[in-house]
All heavy atoms as an XYZ file, in Angstrom:
809
protein
N       6.361     -1.958     26.274
C       5.570     -1.732     25.043
C       4.127     -1.947     25.398
O       3.781     -3.023     25.882
C       6.063     -2.721     23.888
C       5.161     -2.604     22.598
S       5.684     -3.851     21.394
C       7.312     -3.485     20.994
N       3.301     -0.961     25.096
C       1.845     -1.089     25.420
C       1.237     -2.302     24.768
O       1.712     -2.831     23.655
C       1.239      0.154     24.864
C       2.315      1.147     24.806
C       3.561      0.326     24.590
N       0.176     -2.906     25.290
C      -0.480     -4.160     24.736
C      -0.881     -4.023     23.396
O      -0.644     -4.929     22.540
C      -1.767     -4.454     25.645
C      -1.294     -4.995     27.071
O      -0.095     -5.367     27.202
O      -2.215     -4.982     27.906
N      -1.415     -2.896     22.859
C      -1.921     -2.769     21.572
C      -0.653     -2.833     20.636
O      -0.804     -3.474     19.486
C      -2.735     -1.598     21.196
C      -3.412     -1.594     19.961
C      -1.982     -0.271     21.453
C      -4.451     -2.609     19.863
N       0.340     -2.248     20.878
C       1.559     -2.284     20.097
C       2.150     -3.665     19.963
O       2.560     -4.062     18.913
C       2.648     -1.274     20.608
C       2.370      0.064     20.346
C       3.596      0.941     20.662
N       3.281      2.421     20.336
C       4.247      3.261     20.440
N       5.474      3.066     20.852
N       3.821      4.527     20.167
N       2.107     -4.368     21.037
C       2.539     -5.690     21.029
C       1.706     -6.646     20.229
O       2.144     -7.436     19.491
C       2.506     -6.280     22.557
C       3.473     -7.540     22.737
C       3.677     -7.801     24.219
N       3.840     -6.548     24.853
C       3.518     -6.145     26.032
N       2.950     -6.929     26.789
N       3.612     -5.033     26.558
N       0.304     -6.389     20.356
C      -0.645     -7.183     19.532
C      -0.476     -6.859     18.037
O      -0.239     -7.834     17.226
C      -2.108     -6.711     19.907
O      -2.281     -6.985     21.329
C      -3.097     -7.457     19.026
N      -0.275     -5.615     17.620
C       0.040     -5.285     16.211
C       1.339     -5.867     15.808
O       1.434     -6.435     14.749
C      -0.068     -3.719     16.077
C       0.431     -3.405     14.561
C      -1.554     -3.248     16.234
N       2.345     -5.752     16.577
C       3.552     -6.303     16.210
C       3.645     -7.767     15.992
O       4.393     -8.283     15.303
C       4.665     -5.869     17.266
N       2.693     -8.415     16.778
C       2.597     -9.937     16.661
C       1.765    -10.403     15.394
O       1.836    -11.537     15.118
N       1.195     -9.471     14.670
C       0.483     -9.771     13.471
C       1.533    -10.170     12.352
O       2.313     -9.291     12.100
C      -0.456     -8.702     13.017
C      -1.512     -8.358     14.058
C      -1.110     -9.139     11.727
C      -2.438     -9.415     14.352
N       1.487    -11.347     11.870
C       2.459    -11.755     10.828
C       1.850    -11.598      9.448
O       0.719    -11.931      9.275
C       2.914    -13.164     10.970
C       3.541    -13.489     12.416
C       4.801    -12.640     12.552
C       5.526    -12.975     13.873
N       6.328    -11.864     14.287
N       2.700    -11.111      8.613
C       2.202    -11.039      7.172
C       2.708    -12.270      6.426
O       3.885    -12.587      6.609
C       2.795     -9.798      6.461
C       2.155     -8.409      6.884
C       2.956     -7.377      6.209
C       0.702     -8.365      6.569
N       1.822    -12.875      5.653
C       2.318    -14.022      4.894
C       3.262    -13.542      3.829
O       3.263    -12.421      3.438
C       1.081    -14.770      4.293
O       0.509    -13.916      3.216
N       4.126    -14.499      3.298
C       4.996    -14.084      2.232
C       4.302    -13.562      1.015
O       4.748    -12.692      0.279
C       5.835    -15.313      1.834
C       6.864    -15.679      2.920
O       7.158    -14.806      3.769
O       7.388    -16.785      2.973
N       3.061    -14.187      0.685
C       2.386    -13.689     -0.465
C       1.869    -12.322     -0.233
O       1.832    -11.489     -1.235
C       1.124    -14.720     -0.756
O       0.262    -14.811      0.426
C       1.682    -16.037     -1.192
N       1.472    -11.885      0.956
C       1.044    -10.558      1.222
C       2.188     -9.603      1.128
O       2.049     -8.520      0.691
C       0.309    -10.421      2.532
C      -1.228    -10.763      2.456
C      -1.768    -10.800      3.878
C      -1.948     -9.628      1.606
N       3.341     -9.979      1.580
C       4.511     -9.107      1.508
C       4.918     -8.983      0.089
O       5.147     -7.782     -0.369
C       5.658     -9.797      2.263
C       5.499     -9.747      3.811
C       7.028     -9.006      1.936
C       6.446    -10.595      4.639
N       4.855     -9.962     -0.734
C       5.073     -9.894     -2.195
C       4.052     -8.963     -2.820
O       4.468     -8.179     -3.647
C       5.042    -11.299     -2.802
C       6.241    -12.185     -2.502
O       7.274    -11.646     -1.914
O       6.116    -13.419     -2.695
N       2.886     -9.080     -2.470
C       1.759     -8.188     -3.021
C       2.126     -6.685     -2.697
O       2.008     -5.812     -3.587
C       0.482     -8.591     -2.460
C      -0.793     -7.761     -2.935
C      -0.960     -7.482     -4.223
C      -1.635     -7.206     -2.000
C      -2.076     -6.709     -4.630
C      -2.742     -6.446     -2.427
C      -2.938     -6.269     -3.659
O      -3.979     -5.505     -4.124
N       2.418     -6.429     -1.446
C       2.857     -5.012     -1.077
C       4.018     -4.580     -1.937
O       4.033     -3.460     -2.453
C       3.047     -4.904      0.401
C       1.720     -5.140      1.226
C       3.709     -3.641      0.834
C       1.931     -5.273      2.743
N       5.043     -5.397     -2.094
C       6.158     -5.002     -2.842
C       5.779     -4.755     -4.299
O       6.258     -3.854     -4.874
C       7.263     -6.094     -2.763
C       8.428     -5.961     -3.664
C       7.825     -6.222     -1.293
N       4.951     -5.653     -4.843
C       4.529     -5.462     -6.186
C       3.823     -4.134     -6.378
O       4.016     -3.418     -7.392
C       3.654     -6.585     -6.692
C       4.389     -7.975     -6.866
O       5.611     -7.914     -6.843
O       3.623     -8.915     -6.832
N       2.977     -3.761     -5.438
C       2.256     -2.425     -5.540
C       3.256     -1.302     -5.443
O       3.136     -0.330     -6.274
C       1.117     -2.286     -4.460
C       0.586     -0.950     -4.394
C       0.023     -3.417     -4.742
N       4.174     -1.347     -4.443
C       5.136     -0.332     -4.368
C       5.935     -0.122     -5.589
O       6.213      0.912     -6.115
C       6.003     -0.589     -3.194
C       5.214     -0.522     -1.783
C       7.219      0.459     -3.038
C       4.382      0.829     -1.541
N       6.437     -1.441     -6.100
C       7.244     -1.337     -7.291
C       6.535     -0.772     -8.509
O       7.103     -0.039     -9.358
C       7.792     -2.707     -7.629
C       8.713     -2.852     -8.766
C       9.385     -4.154     -8.878
N      10.191     -4.490     -7.722
C      10.175     -5.681     -7.015
N       9.374     -6.597     -7.366
N      10.959     -5.870     -6.088
N       5.222     -1.065     -8.592
C       4.438     -0.605     -9.717
C       4.344      0.897     -9.728
O       4.274      1.595    -10.796
C       3.062     -1.228     -9.751
N       4.294      1.504     -8.507
C       4.361      3.040     -8.503
C       5.577      3.575     -8.923
O       5.615      4.635     -9.691
C       4.095      3.573     -7.040
O       5.148      3.233     -6.314
C       2.804      3.017     -6.458
N       6.671      2.852     -8.808
C       8.065      3.392     -9.305
C       8.101      3.199    -10.824
O       8.881      3.865    -11.466
C       9.117      2.691     -8.526
C       9.226      3.220     -7.131
C      10.538      2.929     -6.410
N      10.853      1.463     -6.362
C      10.659      0.750     -5.446
N       9.918      1.161     -4.377
N      10.890     -0.572     -5.401
N       7.504      2.178    -11.333
C       7.512      1.866    -12.800
C       6.446      2.603    -13.526
O       6.568      2.562    -14.835
C       7.357      0.424    -13.008
C       8.567     -0.343    -12.378
O       9.658      0.196    -12.189
O       8.420     -1.572    -12.175
N       5.536      3.218    -12.976
C       4.331      3.906    -13.702
C       4.888      5.202    -14.291
O       5.384      6.051    -13.614
C       3.217      4.080    -12.731
C       1.871      4.296    -13.426
N       1.523      5.361    -14.157
C       0.813      3.318    -13.655
C       0.417      5.191    -14.714
N      -0.046      3.966    -14.408
N       4.516      5.387    -15.605
C       5.041      6.533    -16.342
C       4.373      7.816    -15.825
O       4.903      8.913    -15.980
C       4.588      6.327    -17.855
N       3.128      7.733    -15.120
C       2.573      8.952    -14.659
C       3.169      9.471    -13.365
O       2.735     10.512    -12.874
C       1.093      8.639    -14.527
O       0.405      8.412    -15.706
N       4.011      8.696    -12.733
C       4.762      9.198    -11.568
C       6.224      9.584    -11.884
O       6.909      8.768    -12.460
C       4.700      8.167    -10.440
C       3.408      7.929     -9.785
C       2.875      6.556     -9.626
C       2.564      9.000     -9.440
C       1.672      6.323     -9.005
C       1.302      8.695     -8.852
C       0.914      7.324     -8.617
N       6.545     10.808    -11.443
C       7.993     11.087    -11.509
C       8.767     10.393    -10.443
O       9.850      9.947    -10.550
C       8.165     12.665    -11.441
C       8.266     13.398    -12.723
O       8.315     12.664    -13.773
O       8.270     14.557    -12.725
N       8.071     10.337     -9.281
C       8.662      9.722     -8.085
C       7.614      8.687     -7.502
O       6.471      9.088     -7.220
C       9.068     10.688     -7.055
C       9.571      9.987     -5.697
C       9.990     11.697     -7.496
N       8.014      7.432     -7.499
C       7.092      6.405     -6.966
C       7.340      6.167     -5.457
O       8.204      6.915     -4.862
N       6.557      5.293     -4.841
C       6.637      5.095     -3.461
C       8.019      4.410     -3.105
O       8.516      3.518     -3.898
C       5.496      4.255     -2.998
N       8.597      4.767     -2.007
C       9.847      4.241     -1.603
C       9.575      2.962     -0.836
O       8.484      2.502     -0.496
C      10.493      5.216     -0.618
O       9.720      5.265      0.556
N      10.764      2.207     -0.571
C      10.719      0.988      0.260
C      10.099      1.353      1.655
O       9.378      0.557      2.271
C      12.124      0.511      0.360
C      12.715      1.040     -0.989
C      12.105      2.386     -1.159
N      10.475      2.522      2.122
C       9.833      2.887      3.460
C       8.330      3.039      3.379
O       7.585      2.698      4.313
C      10.578      4.292      3.914
C      10.018      4.653      5.326
C      10.817      5.719      5.900
N      10.477      6.039      7.200
C      10.236      7.191      7.655
N      10.339      8.292      6.942
N       9.890      7.393      8.944
N       7.839      3.445      2.262
C       6.431      3.476      2.099
C       5.795      2.100      2.230
O       4.701      1.873      2.727
C       6.061      4.121      0.785
N       6.554      1.150      1.535
C       6.097     -0.255      1.802
C       6.080     -0.780      3.235
O       5.066     -1.461      3.609
N       7.098     -0.284      3.953
C       7.073     -0.662      5.409
C       5.948      0.019      6.100
O       5.305     -0.657      6.989
C       8.374     -0.236      6.026
C       9.556     -0.984      5.605
O       9.460     -2.137      5.087
N      10.749     -0.482      5.743
N       5.646      1.203      5.756
C       4.497      1.897      6.485
C       3.218      1.266      6.038
O       2.308      1.096      6.906
C       4.527      3.408      6.128
C       5.673      4.151      6.623
S       5.807      4.139      8.408
C       7.176      2.977      8.772
N       3.077      0.802      4.826
C       1.824      0.189      4.324
C       1.697     -1.207      5.210
O       0.488     -1.461      5.559
C       1.839     -0.090      2.895
C       0.573     -0.719      2.321
C      -0.634      0.024      2.577
C       0.761     -0.834      0.754
N       2.754     -1.914      5.354
C       2.756     -3.185      5.994
C       2.366     -2.938      7.450
O       1.543     -3.726      8.023
C       4.125     -3.849      5.872
N       2.920     -1.953      8.058
C       2.577     -1.630      9.530
C       1.045     -1.180      9.565
O       0.414     -1.627     10.559
C       3.491     -0.523     10.055
N       0.708     -0.451      8.670
C      -0.723      0.079      8.600
C      -1.743     -1.093      8.597
O      -2.734     -1.099      9.193
C      -0.954      1.071      7.603
O      -0.200      2.194      7.758
N      -1.462     -2.049      7.659
C      -2.486     -3.163      7.486
C      -2.442     -4.047      8.653
O      -3.502     -4.602      8.919
C      -2.150     -3.940      6.148
C      -2.340     -3.024      4.904
C      -0.881     -4.628      6.076
N      -1.305     -4.185      9.426
C      -1.315     -4.971     10.550
C      -2.272     -4.315     11.611
O      -3.057     -5.055     12.238
C       0.027     -5.100     11.170
C       0.946     -6.049     10.474
C       2.344     -5.988     11.152
N       3.265     -6.887     10.508
C       4.247     -6.551      9.757
N       4.484     -5.287      9.499
N       5.083     -7.433      9.180
N      -2.143     -2.952     11.814
C      -2.947     -2.334     12.823
C      -4.444     -2.301     12.331
O      -5.278     -2.522     13.187
C      -2.483     -0.882     12.913
N      -4.665     -2.193     11.106
C      -6.007     -2.201     10.566
C      -6.762     -3.571     10.837
O      -7.841     -3.702     11.242
C      -6.010     -1.947      9.064
C      -7.443     -1.869      8.409
C      -8.183     -0.692      8.681
C      -7.954     -2.811      7.633
C      -9.506     -0.555      8.088
C      -9.198     -2.735      7.077
C      -9.929     -1.548      7.337
O     -11.178     -1.489      6.733
N      -5.890     -4.611     10.675
C      -6.431     -5.918     10.958
C      -6.866     -6.145     12.388
O      -7.934     -6.692     12.702
C      -5.467     -7.039     10.520
N      -6.003     -5.676     13.269
C      -6.355     -5.704     14.714
C      -7.578     -4.861     14.985
O      -8.494     -5.361     15.669
C      -5.177     -5.156     15.594
C      -5.574     -4.895     16.969
C      -4.018     -6.028     15.499
N      -7.724     -3.717     14.426
C      -8.972     -2.866     14.599
C     -10.167     -3.528     14.112
O     -11.247     -3.263     14.481
C      -8.751     -1.566     13.867
C      -7.735     -0.554     14.559
C      -7.462      0.658     13.679
C      -8.263     -0.160     16.006
N     -10.040     -4.419     13.069
C     -11.136     -5.203     12.513
C     -11.439     -6.454     13.321
O     -12.278     -7.270     12.977
C     -10.856     -5.508     10.993
C     -10.745     -4.280     10.153
C     -11.853     -3.460     10.171
O     -13.015     -3.896      9.980
N     -11.634     -2.103     10.393
N     -10.653     -6.727     14.364
C     -10.870     -7.913     15.250
C     -10.212     -9.120     14.715
O     -10.609    -10.214     15.079
N      -9.153     -8.938     13.831
C      -8.524    -10.118     13.265
C      -7.033    -10.279     13.708
O      -6.440     -9.196     14.011
C      -8.550    -10.110     11.683
C      -9.934    -10.269     11.106
C      -9.932    -10.378      9.616
N     -10.121     -8.993      8.972
C      -9.290     -8.230      8.498
N      -7.988     -8.724      8.250
N      -9.655     -7.077      8.063
N      -6.573    -11.344     13.663
C      -5.122    -11.617     13.973
C      -4.335    -11.958     12.726
O      -3.302    -12.631     12.788
C      -4.938    -12.664     15.096
C      -5.423    -14.019     14.790
O      -6.033    -14.134     13.663
O      -5.171    -14.972     15.534
N      -4.833    -11.578     11.566
C      -4.308    -11.879     10.265
C      -4.699    -10.752      9.256
O      -5.707    -10.051      9.547
C      -4.692    -13.187      9.720
C      -6.215    -13.435      9.583
C      -6.905    -13.092      8.525
C      -6.925    -13.759     10.722
C      -8.218    -13.162      8.315
C      -8.372    -13.990     10.580
C      -8.925    -13.635      9.412
N      -3.951    -10.514      8.305
C      -4.132     -9.491      7.350
C      -4.733    -10.140      6.031
O      -4.190    -11.179      5.691
C      -2.818     -8.773      6.986
C      -3.027     -7.670      5.782
C      -2.275     -8.096      8.286
N      -5.567     -9.495      5.401
C      -6.066    -10.010      4.055
C      -5.811     -9.018      2.990
O      -5.510     -7.849      3.288
C      -7.610    -10.305      4.166
C      -8.441     -8.976      4.468
C      -7.911    -11.376      5.155
C      -9.870     -9.146      4.572
N      -5.691     -9.445      1.722
C      -5.420     -8.528      0.583
C      -6.333     -7.308      0.577
O      -5.904     -6.177      0.313
C      -5.590     -9.389     -0.648
C      -5.303    -10.765     -0.162
C      -5.954    -10.847      1.182
N      -7.559     -7.410      0.930
C      -8.501     -6.209      1.014
C      -8.020     -5.115      1.983
O      -8.265     -3.946      1.841
C      -9.967     -6.623      1.319
C     -10.589     -7.243      0.107
O     -10.084     -7.175     -0.975
O     -11.610     -7.867      0.252
N      -7.238     -5.544      3.072
C      -6.701     -4.586      3.929
C      -5.704     -3.709      3.219
O      -5.617     -2.481      3.378
C      -6.033     -5.213      5.153
C      -6.943     -6.006      6.022
O      -8.145     -5.858      5.907
O      -6.472     -6.896      6.770
N      -4.902     -4.322      2.376
C      -3.921     -3.611      1.598
C      -4.626     -2.631      0.582
O      -4.320     -1.423      0.478
C      -2.945     -4.499      0.789
C      -2.037     -3.781     -0.110
C      -2.179     -5.381      1.804
N      -5.722     -3.124     -0.079
C      -6.429     -2.326     -0.991
C      -7.100     -1.024     -0.270
O      -7.160     -0.033     -0.851
C      -7.491     -3.224     -1.744
C      -6.806     -4.188     -2.606
C      -7.929     -5.045     -3.212
C      -7.224     -6.160     -4.239
N      -8.292     -6.921     -4.768
N      -7.514     -1.433      0.909
C      -8.264     -0.232      1.673
C      -7.293      0.757      2.076
O      -7.656      1.967      2.059
C      -8.893     -0.869      2.961
O      -9.917     -1.878      2.494
C      -9.566      0.177      3.772
N      -6.014      0.418      2.482
C      -5.209      1.413      2.994
C      -4.193      1.961      2.051
O      -3.410      2.925      2.349
C      -4.475      0.829      4.275
C      -5.310      0.505      5.413
C      -4.541      0.055      6.588
C      -6.065      1.793      5.892
N      -4.027      1.387      0.876
C      -3.025      1.822     -0.148
C      -3.181      3.256     -0.525
O      -2.142      3.971     -0.511
C      -3.018      0.879     -1.377
N      -4.390      3.741     -0.727
C      -4.593      5.058     -1.205
C      -4.198      6.028     -0.059
O      -3.407      6.937     -0.277
C      -6.079      5.435     -1.599
C      -6.296      4.670     -3.002
C      -7.890      4.968     -3.228
C      -5.517      5.389     -4.014
N      -4.781      5.969      1.176
C      -4.388      6.837      2.277
C      -2.892      6.863      2.560
O      -2.329      7.872      2.867
C      -5.269      6.656      3.492
C      -5.996      5.256      3.119
C      -5.791      5.131      1.653
N      -2.252      5.665      2.524
C      -0.885      5.612      2.827
C       0.109      6.119      1.719
O       1.055      6.746      1.991
C      -0.486      4.097      3.206
C       1.038      3.944      3.404
C      -1.251      3.677      4.520
N      -0.301      5.890      0.536
C       0.636      6.188     -0.628
C       0.407      7.526     -1.360
O       1.299      8.044     -1.944
C       0.631      5.036     -1.657
C       0.883      3.568     -1.126
C       0.741      2.592     -2.244
C       2.365      3.623     -0.699
N      -0.798      8.097     -1.273
C      -1.141      9.248     -2.063
C      -0.105     10.410     -1.939
O       0.150     11.143     -2.903
C      -2.595      9.704     -1.905
C      -2.891     10.398     -0.579
C      -4.228     11.075     -0.562
N      -5.300     10.229     -0.987
C      -6.248      9.615     -0.285
N      -6.244      9.816      1.039
N      -7.215      8.936     -0.808
N       0.335     10.545     -0.740
C       1.324     11.612     -0.467
C       2.875     11.201     -0.558
O       3.756     12.003     -0.339
C       1.068     12.323      0.974
C       1.484     11.371      2.069
N       0.697     10.312      2.391
C       2.468     11.342      2.927
C       1.236      9.632      3.407
N       2.404     10.376      3.719
N       3.019     10.006     -0.919
C       4.418      9.516     -1.104
C       4.763      9.277     -2.539
O       5.779      8.691     -2.863
C       4.486      8.110     -0.326
C       4.209      8.169      1.169
C       4.314      6.906      1.783
N       4.032      6.999      3.224
C       4.982      7.181      4.216
N       6.267      7.321      3.773
N       4.731      7.212      5.482
N       3.956      9.803     -3.410
C       4.273      9.722     -4.923
C       4.188     11.158     -5.428
O       3.544     11.982     -4.885
C       3.351      8.746     -5.649
C       3.507      7.369     -5.159
C       1.858      9.178     -5.378
N       4.832     11.298     -6.603
C       4.762     12.671     -7.244
C       4.382     12.487     -8.661
O       4.990     11.635     -9.399
C       6.202     13.425     -7.137
O       6.652     13.367     -5.790
C       6.083     14.663     -7.788
N       3.333     13.135     -8.974
C       2.843     13.013    -10.408
C       3.858     13.628    -11.362
O       4.561     14.604    -11.052
C       1.471     13.787    -10.610
C       0.291     13.020     -9.990
C      -0.981     13.944    -10.115
C       0.024     11.770    -10.693
N       3.918     13.113    -12.552
C       4.689     13.707    -13.645
C       3.888     15.031    -14.103
O       2.732     15.044    -14.064
C       4.954     12.735    -14.804
O       3.755     12.507    -15.483
N       4.665     15.886    -14.783
C       3.994     17.137    -15.271
C       2.886     16.763    -16.340
O       1.790     17.348    -16.357
C       5.104     17.922    -15.877
C       6.306     17.511    -15.069
C       6.077     16.024    -14.797
N       3.188     15.756    -17.170
C       2.177     15.335    -18.178
C       1.003     14.802    -17.596
O      -0.161     15.003    -17.999
C       2.800     14.401    -19.182
O       3.264     13.263    -18.596
N       1.168     13.986    -16.443
C      -0.087     13.452    -15.833
C      -0.836     14.533    -15.246
O      -2.154     14.414    -15.152
C       0.409     12.504    -14.700
N      -0.206     15.540    -14.605
C      -0.956     16.650    -13.998
C      -1.674     17.491    -15.120
O      -2.897     17.808    -14.898
C       0.001     17.679    -13.308
C       0.509     17.115    -11.997
C       1.373     18.133    -11.231
O       1.191     19.307    -11.424
O       2.321     17.610    -10.574
N      -1.098     17.610    -16.201
C      -1.694     18.389    -17.366
C      -3.049     17.610    -17.765
O      -4.017     18.180    -18.197
C      -0.765     18.562    -18.510
C       0.275     19.660    -18.187
C      -1.514     18.922    -19.804
C       1.425     19.744    -19.091
N      -2.875     16.213    -17.870
C      -4.004     15.405    -18.334
C      -5.045     15.339    -17.181
O      -6.140     14.759    -17.408
C      -3.535     13.907    -18.550
C      -2.584     13.845    -19.743
C      -2.118     12.476    -20.008
O      -2.741     11.477    -19.552
O      -1.012     12.353    -20.483
N      -4.802     15.895    -16.024
C      -5.765     15.953    -14.951
C      -5.882     14.667    -14.198
O      -6.833     14.379    -13.447
N      -4.831     13.856    -14.210
C      -4.801     12.660    -13.438
C      -4.475     12.964    -11.994
O      -3.914     14.000    -11.675
C      -3.723     11.672    -14.017
C      -3.973     11.158    -15.428
C      -2.807     10.403    -15.916
C      -5.254     10.346    -15.424
N      -4.809     12.116    -11.073
C      -4.512     12.238     -9.655
C      -3.730     10.954     -9.162
O      -3.875      9.897     -9.728
C      -5.812     12.424     -8.859
O      -6.565     11.214     -8.869
N      -3.066     11.136     -8.057
C      -2.300     10.022     -7.479
C      -3.360      8.934     -7.089
O      -3.173      7.745     -7.259
C      -1.606     10.554     -6.215
N      -4.559      9.371     -6.610
C      -5.535      8.379     -6.137
C      -5.978      7.529     -7.396
O      -6.125      6.303     -7.254
C      -6.793      9.020     -5.640
C      -6.620      9.514     -4.164
O      -5.434      9.446     -3.641
O      -7.544      9.947     -3.641
N      -6.171      8.122     -8.505
C      -6.597      7.489     -9.750
C      -5.588      6.451    -10.140
O      -5.860      5.298    -10.389
C      -6.888      8.394    -10.872
C      -7.384      7.724    -12.126
C      -7.871      8.750    -13.141
C      -8.347      8.189    -14.537
N      -8.827      6.830    -14.566
N      -4.238      6.840    -10.173
C      -3.170      6.029    -10.610
C      -3.007      4.865     -9.691
O      -2.810      3.753    -10.078
C      -1.979      6.784    -10.937
C      -2.247      7.774    -12.039
C      -0.869      5.924    -11.380
C      -1.239      8.947    -12.211
N      -2.982      5.160     -8.407
C      -2.751      4.024     -7.367
C      -3.958      3.112     -7.531
O      -3.736      1.955     -7.455
C      -2.635      4.655     -6.034
C      -2.644      3.532     -4.921
C      -1.260      5.467     -5.896
N      -5.166      3.695     -7.720
C      -6.340      2.739     -7.894
C      -6.109      1.857     -9.045
O      -6.517      0.593     -9.019
N      -5.613      2.426    -10.203
C      -5.367      1.592    -11.372
C      -4.302      0.492    -11.075
O      -4.442     -0.648    -11.509
C      -4.929      2.427    -12.552
C      -6.048      3.272    -13.132
C      -5.528      4.204    -14.116
O      -4.312      4.233    -14.433
O      -6.300      5.054    -14.621
N      -3.255      0.872    -10.362
C      -2.216     -0.059    -10.021
C      -2.810     -1.184     -9.165
O      -2.547     -2.420     -9.286
C      -1.140      0.664     -9.273
C      -0.340      1.495    -10.262
C      -0.173     -0.356     -8.490
C       0.715      2.453     -9.639
N      -3.675     -0.813     -8.189
C      -4.331     -1.883     -7.388
C      -5.143     -2.782     -8.220
O      -5.152     -4.016     -7.991
C      -5.050     -1.268     -6.312
C      -4.308     -0.585     -5.157
C      -5.167      0.231     -4.257
C      -3.463     -1.570     -4.373
N      -5.878     -2.269     -9.155
C      -6.707     -3.039    -10.057
C      -5.878     -4.017    -10.884
O      -6.347     -5.108    -11.294
C      -7.570     -2.200    -11.047
C      -8.705     -1.464    -10.186
O      -9.060     -1.909     -9.018
O      -9.258     -0.386    -10.719
N      -4.752     -3.567    -11.241
C      -3.893     -4.349    -12.279
C      -2.946     -5.281    -11.586
O      -2.347     -6.208    -12.208
C      -3.127     -3.405    -13.180
C      -3.883     -2.511    -14.058
C      -3.211     -1.424    -14.766
O      -1.902     -1.207    -14.472
N      -3.913     -0.671    -15.526
N      -2.703     -5.083    -10.284
C      -1.794     -5.995     -9.515
C      -2.553     -7.231     -8.917
O      -3.534     -6.947     -8.132
C      -1.018     -5.172     -8.414
O      -0.419     -4.073     -9.000
C       0.029     -6.035     -7.722
N      -2.164     -8.295     -9.302
C      -2.852     -9.487     -8.804
C      -2.636     -9.633     -7.336
O      -1.508     -9.641     -6.817
C      -2.266    -10.744     -9.529
N      -3.799     -9.696     -6.629
C      -3.802     -9.962     -5.182
C      -3.737    -11.511     -4.926
O      -4.318    -12.271     -5.634
C      -5.064     -9.297     -4.540
N      -3.025    -11.806     -3.775
C      -3.008    -13.201     -3.434
C      -4.373    -13.660     -2.961
O      -5.249    -13.002     -2.505
C      -2.158    -13.269     -2.226
C      -1.953    -11.939     -1.707
C      -2.327    -11.001     -2.822
N      -4.592    -14.998     -3.103
C      -5.955    -15.563     -2.723
C      -5.751    -16.368     -1.443
O      -4.872    -16.814     -1.034
C      -6.384    -16.529     -3.823
C      -6.698    -15.823     -5.103
C      -7.229    -16.733     -6.150
N      -7.529    -15.972     -7.354
C      -8.579    -16.078     -8.077
N      -9.362    -17.053     -7.814
N      -8.765    -15.309     -9.128
């Protein structure tokens, strides 16, 4: 395994950050504006992405802002808007952004 992969794999997520990611993913599945919310695999991809992002930022730990930064690019194509949300002109970015605003981040 190359060094960078080993470094990223060595970044541990705290239980509170894992819970935060799960809460965000679950909220996409419960949101009325999505016909299809993010899957558990999307949660795994978000967790892997925030680990790599932390390394790129020169840290050996993940912070809640990493999740907020990467949630849109990771999740926007993993959700499907409901027809009524499309008619209202809503976007996946707007709804995921609202979910992030409404989901309590760990301190």
